C-alpha positions as CSV (number, residue, x, y, z in Angstrom):
1,X,0.0,0.0,0.0
2,X,2.8,2.3,0.9
3,X,4.6,1.7,-2.5
4,X,1.4,2.4,-4.3
5,X,0.9,5.7,-2.5
6,X,4.4,6.8,-3.3
7,X,4.0,5.9,-6.9
8,X,0.8,7.9,-7.2
9,X,2.4,10.9,-5.6
10,X,5.2,10.8,-8.1
11,X,2.7,10.7,-11.0
12,X,0.7,13.7,-9.8
13,X,1.2,16.9,-12.0
14,X,2.9,19.9,-10.5
15,X,6.3,20.7,-9.0
16,X,6.8,17.5,-7.1
17,X,10.3,17.0,-8.5
18,X,12.8,19.8,-8.7
19,X,14.7,20.4,-11.9
20,X,17.5,22.7,-12.9
21,X,16.7,26.4,-12.7
22,X,15.7,28.2,-15.8
23,X,18.7,29.7,-17.6
24,X,19.2,33.3,-18.6
25,X,17.4,34.0,-21.9
26,X,20.3,35.9,-23.4
27,X,17.9,38.5,-24.9
28,X,18.8,42.1,-24.6
29,X,16.5,44.6,-23.0
30,X,15.8,47.9,-24.8
31,X,16.3,51.1,-22.8
32,X,14.3,53.8,-24.5
33,X,15.7,56.6,-22.2
34,X,19.3,55.6,-22.9
35,X,18.7,55.5,-26.6
36,X,16.9,58.8,-26.5
37,X,19.7,60.5,-24.6
38,X,22.3,59.1,-27.1
39,X,20.3,60.6,-30.0
40,X,19.9,63.9,-28.1
41,X,23.7,64.1,-27.5
42,X,24.4,63.4,-31.2
43,X,21.9,65.9,-32.5
44,X,23.4,69.1,-33.9
45,X,20.3,71.0,-34.8
46,X,19.0,73.0,-31.8
47,X,15.4,72.5,-32.7
48,X,15.8,68.8,-33.0
49,X,17.7,68.7,-29.7
50,X,14.9,70.6,-28.0
51,X,12.4,68.2,-29.4
52,X,14.3,65.1,-28.2
53,X,14.8,66.7,-24.8
54,X,11.1,67.6,-24.5
55,X,10.1,64.0,-25.5
56,X,12.4,62.6,-22.7
57,X,11.3,65.0,-20.0
58,X,8.1,63.1,-18.9
59,X,10.1,59.9,-18.1
60,X,11.3,61.3,-14.7
61,X,14.5,59.4,-15.1
62,X,17.6,60.7,-13.3
63,X,19.6,60.6,-16.5
64,X,17.1,62.9,-18.1
65,X,17.0,65.2,-15.1
66,X,20.8,65.6,-15.5
67,X,20.4,66.3,-19.2
68,X,17.7,68.9,-18.4
69,X,20.0,70.5,-15.8
70,X,22.9,70.7,-18.2
71,X,20.6,72.1,-20.9
72,X,19.9,75.1,-18.7
73,X,23.4,76.3,-19.7
74,X,22.9,75.6,-23.4
75,X,23.4,78.7,-25.7
76,X,20.4,77.7,-27.9
77,X,17.1,79.4,-26.9
78,X,15.2,76.4,-28.2
79,X,17.1,73.9,-26.0
80,X,16.9,76.3,-23.0
81,X,13.2,76.6,-23.4
82,X,12.8,72.8,-23.6
83,X,14.8,72.4,-20.4
84,X,12.5,74.9,-18.6
85,X,9.4,73.4,-20.1
86,X,10.6,69.9,-19.1
87,X,11.1,71.1,-15.5
88,X,7.6,72.7,-15.6
89,X,8.4,75.6,-13.3
90,X,9.9,79.1,-13.3
91,X,13.6,79.8,-14.1
92,X,14.5,80.8,-10.5
93,X,12.9,77.7,-9.1
94,X,14.5,75.4,-11.6
95,X,18.0,76.9,-10.9
96,X,17.5,76.6,-7.2
97,X,16.3,73.0,-7.4
98,X,19.1,72.0,-9.8
99,X,21.7,73.5,-7.4
100,X,20.2,71.6,-4.5
101,X,19.8,68.3,-6.2
102,X,22.5,68.1,-8.9
103,X,25.0,65.9,-6.9
104,X,22.3,63.3,-6.0
105,X,20.9,63.2,-9.5
106,X,24.4,62.7,-11.0
107,X,25.1,59.9,-8.5
108,X,21.8,58.2,-9.3
109,X,22.3,58.6,-13.1
110,X,25.7,56.9,-12.9
111,X,24.0,53.8,-11.5
112,X,21.8,53.4,-14.6
113,X,22.9,52.2,-18.1
114,X,24.2,54.7,-20.6
């Protein structure tokens, strides 16, 4: 009777027997923010740079926050306007916030893929 019970337990469906763990798929993950920032950095036309920066701003990613902060020093009026639009507040508030949070944002951005 005991042997029959053990045999029935082994035949039940489910995770009764442990197997090797599932391996890594090897597939790459796409990072849209990193890709957008690469394209933003390569862009030479100020209007296109401003458009790329404005498209990235809603992501609330630390890497984008660093790019927005750096864009506040950009000589192009279009990029400067996109940086302030992305921050969504007045110039004085943006500058004060950037000065207060720049080091932390740069530290957090370094931890993320580029």
